[in-house]
C-alpha positions as CSV (number, residue, x, y, z in Angstrom):
1,M,-8.1,-34.4,7.8
2,M,-5.3,-32.9,9.7
3,K,-3.3,-32.3,6.5
4,K,-6.3,-30.4,4.9
5,I,-6.3,-28.1,8.0
6,F,-2.6,-27.8,8.4
7,Q,-1.5,-27.4,4.8
8,P,-3.2,-24.1,4.0
9,V,-1.9,-22.6,7.3
10,F,1.6,-23.9,6.5
11,D,1.5,-22.6,3.0
12,F,0.4,-19.1,4.2
13,V,3.2,-18.9,6.8
14,L,5.8,-20.0,4.2
15,F,4.7,-18.4,1.0
16,S,3.5,-15.0,2.5
17,N,7.1,-14.6,3.9
18,V,5.9,-14.8,7.5
19,F,8.4,-17.6,8.1
20,M,11.2,-15.6,6.4
21,A,10.3,-12.7,8.8
22,L,10.6,-15.1,11.7
23,C,14.0,-16.0,10.4
24,A,15.1,-12.4,10.5
25,V,13.7,-12.0,14.1
26,A,15.6,-15.1,15.2
27,Q,18.8,-13.8,13.7
28,G,18.2,-10.5,15.6
29,L,17.8,-12.5,18.8
30,V,21.0,-14.4,18.1
31,T,22.8,-11.1,17.9
32,F,21.3,-9.8,21.1
33,Y,22.2,-13.0,22.8
34,L,25.8,-13.1,21.6
35,I,26.5,-9.5,22.6
36,G,24.9,-10.1,26.1
37,S,22.1,-7.6,25.6
38,K,18.4,-7.7,26.4
39,P,16.4,-7.8,23.1
40,T,14.5,-4.6,22.3
41,A,11.0,-5.1,20.9
42,P,11.1,-2.3,18.3
43,V,14.1,-3.8,16.6
44,L,12.5,-7.3,16.5
45,W,9.2,-5.9,15.2
46,L,11.0,-3.8,12.6
47,L,12.9,-6.9,11.4
48,F,9.6,-8.8,11.2
49,T,7.5,-6.3,9.3
50,S,10.3,-5.0,7.0
51,T,11.2,-8.5,5.9
52,I,7.5,-9.2,5.0
53,G,7.1,-5.9,3.3
54,V,10.3,-6.0,1.3
55,Y,10.1,-9.6,0.2
56,N,6.4,-9.3,-0.8
57,F,7.1,-6.0,-2.6
58,S,9.9,-7.8,-4.5
59,I,7.5,-10.6,-5.6
60,L,4.8,-8.1,-6.6
61,S,7.2,-6.0,-8.6
62,T,8.4,-9.0,-10.6
63,K,5.0,-10.5,-11.3
64,P,5.2,-12.9,-14.3
65,P,2.7,-12.6,-17.2
66,H,0.9,-15.8,-16.2
67,P,1.7,-16.5,-12.5
68,E,-0.9,-19.3,-12.4
69,Q,1.3,-21.2,-14.9
70,S,4.5,-20.8,-13.0
71,Q,6.5,-23.9,-12.2
72,Y,6.9,-22.6,-8.6
73,K,4.2,-23.3,-6.1
74,R,5.2,-20.2,-4.2
75,V,4.5,-17.9,-7.2
76,R,1.2,-19.7,-7.9
77,W,0.1,-19.4,-4.3
78,F,1.1,-15.8,-3.9
79,F,-0.7,-14.5,-6.9
80,S,-3.8,-16.6,-6.3
81,H,-4.1,-14.6,-3.0
82,Y,-3.1,-11.3,-4.7
83,Q,-5.4,-8.9,-2.9
84,L,-4.6,-10.4,0.5
85,M,-0.9,-10.2,-0.3
86,V,-1.1,-6.6,-1.5
87,T,-3.0,-5.6,1.7
88,F,-0.5,-7.6,3.8
89,T,2.4,-5.8,2.1
90,I,1.0,-2.3,2.5
91,V,0.2,-2.9,6.2
92,S,3.7,-4.2,6.8
93,L,5.4,-1.3,5.1
94,L,3.2,1.3,6.8
95,S,3.9,-0.2,10.2
96,L,7.6,0.6,9.6
97,I,6.8,4.4,10.0
98,P,6.2,4.4,13.8
99,L,9.0,1.8,14.3
100,F,11.4,4.0,12.3
101,F,11.0,6.9,14.8
102,L,11.7,4.6,17.7
103,M,15.2,4.0,16.4
104,S,18.3,6.0,17.2
105,T,19.6,8.5,14.7
106,E,22.4,6.2,13.7
107,S,20.0,3.3,13.2
108,R,17.7,5.5,11.1
109,I,20.5,6.3,8.7
110,L,21.3,2.6,8.4
111,L,17.7,1.8,7.8
112,I,17.4,4.4,5.0
113,F,20.5,3.0,3.4
114,L,19.2,-0.6,3.6
115,G,15.8,0.5,2.4
116,L,17.2,2.1,-0.7
117,I,19.2,-1.0,-1.5
118,S,16.2,-3.3,-0.9
119,F,13.8,-1.4,-3.2
120,A,16.5,-0.7,-5.9
121,Y,17.1,-4.4,-5.9
122,S,13.7,-5.2,-7.4
123,I,12.6,-2.0,-9.2
124,P,14.0,-1.6,-12.8
125,L,15.5,1.8,-12.3
126,F,18.1,1.7,-15.1
127,T,17.8,1.4,-18.8
128,L,20.5,-0.1,-21.1
129,G,19.9,-0.8,-24.8
130,G,16.2,-0.2,-24.5
131,Q,15.9,-2.7,-21.7
132,K,15.1,-1.8,-18.1
133,F,16.8,-3.6,-15.2
134,G,17.4,-3.4,-11.5
135,L,20.4,-3.9,-9.3
136,R,19.7,-7.7,-9.1
137,N,20.4,-7.9,-12.9
138,I,24.0,-6.6,-12.5
139,P,26.4,-9.6,-12.7
140,G,27.4,-10.9,-9.3
141,L,25.5,-8.3,-7.4
142,K,22.3,-10.2,-6.5
143,Q,23.7,-12.5,-3.8
144,F,25.9,-9.8,-2.4
145,L,23.1,-7.3,-1.9
146,I,20.8,-9.9,-0.3
147,T,23.6,-11.0,2.1
148,L,24.6,-7.4,2.9
149,V,21.0,-6.3,3.8
150,W,20.4,-9.4,5.9
151,T,23.8,-9.0,7.7
152,M,23.5,-5.3,8.4
153,S,19.8,-5.5,9.6
154,T,20.2,-8.6,11.8
155,V,23.7,-7.7,13.2
156,L,24.5,-4.0,13.0
157,L,21.0,-2.7,13.7
158,P,20.6,-4.7,17.0
159,I,24.1,-3.7,18.1
160,M,23.6,0.0,17.3
161,Q,20.3,0.0,19.3
162,A,21.8,-1.9,22.2
163,Q,24.7,0.5,22.3
164,H,22.4,3.5,22.1
165,F,20.6,2.3,25.3
166,H,23.9,1.2,26.9
167,L,22.8,-2.5,26.9
168,T,26.1,-3.7,25.6
169,N,29.8,-2.8,25.5
170,I,30.8,-4.8,22.5
171,S,34.0,-3.6,20.9
172,M,34.5,-2.7,17.2
173,R,36.7,-5.8,16.8
174,D,34.0,-8.1,18.0
175,T,31.3,-6.3,16.0
176,T,33.4,-6.7,12.8
177,I,33.9,-10.4,13.5
178,L,30.2,-11.0,14.2
179,I,29.3,-9.2,10.9
180,A,31.9,-11.3,9.0
181,K,30.6,-14.6,10.4
182,R,26.9,-13.7,9.7
183,F,27.8,-12.6,6.2
184,L,29.4,-15.9,5.4
185,L,26.5,-17.9,6.8
186,I,23.8,-15.9,5.0
187,A,25.8,-16.0,1.8
188,A,26.1,-19.8,1.9
189,L,22.4,-20.2,2.5
190,T,21.4,-18.0,-0.5
191,V,23.4,-19.9,-3.1
192,P,21.3,-23.0,-3.2
193,F,18.3,-20.9,-4.2
194,D,20.2,-19.7,-7.2
195,I,21.3,-23.3,-7.9
196,R,17.6,-24.3,-8.0
197,D,16.9,-21.4,-10.4
198,L,20.0,-22.1,-12.5
199,F,18.3,-22.9,-15.8
200,E,15.8,-20.0,-15.5
201,D,18.6,-17.6,-14.6
202,Q,20.6,-18.8,-17.6
203,Q,17.6,-18.2,-19.9
204,S,17.0,-14.7,-18.5
205,G,20.6,-13.7,-18.6
206,L,20.8,-13.2,-14.8
207,K,24.5,-13.7,-13.8
208,T,24.3,-15.5,-10.4
209,I,27.2,-17.4,-8.8
210,P,25.8,-20.8,-10.0
211,V,25.5,-19.4,-13.6
212,A,29.1,-18.2,-13.4
213,L,30.7,-21.2,-11.7
214,G,28.4,-24.1,-12.6
215,E,26.3,-26.2,-10.2
216,K,29.0,-28.4,-8.7
217,K,31.4,-25.5,-8.1
218,A,28.6,-23.5,-6.6
219,Y,28.0,-26.2,-4.0
220,I,31.7,-26.2,-3.2
221,F,31.7,-22.4,-2.9
222,C,28.9,-22.8,-0.2
223,Q,31.0,-25.2,1.8
224,V,34.1,-22.9,1.5
225,L,32.0,-20.0,2.9
226,L,30.8,-22.2,5.8
227,A,34.4,-23.3,6.4
228,G,35.4,-19.7,6.6
229,Y,32.7,-19.2,9.3
230,V,34.1,-22.1,11.3
231,V,37.7,-20.7,11.0
232,L,36.6,-17.3,12.3
233,L,34.6,-19.0,15.1
234,F,37.7,-21.0,16.1
235,L,40.2,-18.1,15.8
236,F,38.1,-15.5,17.7
237,R,36.4,-17.5,20.4
238,N,36.2,-15.2,23.4
239,N,35.8,-17.8,26.2
240,G,37.3,-20.9,24.8
241,F,35.2,-23.9,23.7
242,N,32.1,-22.8,25.5
243,A,28.4,-23.5,24.8
244,D,28.2,-20.7,22.2
245,F,31.1,-22.1,20.2
246,W,29.6,-25.6,20.0
247,A,26.1,-24.3,19.3
248,L,27.2,-22.1,16.4
249,S,29.5,-24.9,15.1
250,I,26.7,-27.4,15.0
251,T,24.4,-25.0,13.2
252,V,27.1,-24.5,10.5
253,L,27.6,-28.2,10.1
254,L,23.8,-28.7,9.8
255,A,23.6,-25.9,7.2
256,G,26.5,-27.5,5.3
257,W,24.7,-30.9,5.3
258,L,21.4,-29.4,4.1
259,I,23.1,-27.4,1.3
260,F,24.9,-30.6,0.3
261,K,21.5,-32.4,0.0
262,S,19.7,-29.5,-1.8
263,T,19.8,-30.7,-5.4
264,W,17.5,-29.0,-7.8
265,E,15.0,-31.8,-7.6
266,K,14.0,-30.9,-4.1
267,N,10.6,-29.2,-3.7
268,E,10.2,-25.7,-2.5
269,Y,9.3,-26.7,1.0
270,Y,12.9,-28.0,1.4
271,Y,14.4,-24.6,0.5
272,F,11.9,-22.3,2.2
273,F,11.4,-24.4,5.4
274,Y,14.5,-26.5,6.0
275,L,17.3,-24.3,4.6
276,D,15.9,-21.0,5.8
277,G,14.8,-22.7,9.0
278,V,18.5,-23.0,10.0
279,L,18.3,-19.3,10.8
280,I,15.6,-19.9,13.4
281,L,17.1,-23.2,14.7
282,Q,20.5,-21.4,15.4
283,Y,18.8,-19.4,18.1
284,F,17.2,-22.3,19.8
285,I,20.4,-24.4,19.6
286,L,22.2,-21.5,21.3
287,I,19.6,-21.3,24.1
288,G,19.5,-25.1,24.5
289,F,23.3,-25.5,24.7
290,N,23.6,-22.6,27.2
291,W,20.8,-24.1,29.3
292,I,22.5,-27.5,29.4
293,S,25.8,-25.8,30.2
294,G,24.2,-24.0,33.1
295,L,23.0,-27.3,34.6
296,M,26.5,-28.8,34.6
């Protein structure tokens, strides 16, 4: 009985990209926390609605001929609720208009840049040999663009807004290090999704990292990225081995373990809930470790 009630709600949160939007909000909160700034509501709302809008738009713009026959439950669910998802997407994108004008001038420029990349990623803007393609079809560019947009929106945008309102005095050096660490984490978490889609990408000619390196080397590549994160965390720790250091380290170790376990046989819930959920869990681990540290 509980499963019948809970499952539709869970599927909606997961497959409508609400959960992914919460991941973006959580990463924005991580940034605000690490730079010692009070979170600003417009930034968090913008991260939430833009993630839903962009992700849903990407799915809508790449609708397969027969989505009801897709091997992926996410695709079948999404297009079985087509009208709801179109409405949801339009409302999310329209809500960005007032939020955009609440941002600083520098943040608006960044948002326009990220918006152009996000939509060019999915829309087939270019033509070559009679075939249309988008930025995602350019070899090696898919993962880089996803990681870049996530890093800039969840790190640089909160920092720029916090600096605009004089809520932080973070240096350029610390900003660069924070961007580099987040880039490595996001990049590592995106690869398993491409490993899952390895056969389909090979068939469609999409040159992802797993297609180029192979499945086993792609898993090793993920662990190398996370190792790089830990190295940066160790080399540029501001206050020694404090609660932030241990919280972030544990998050990376957890991500590494989940990636190691993410073979292609895993169902979609594993990827969209457990793997992506690391981005939310990181914030709560940070809060938890600092709360415990404050009690000692």
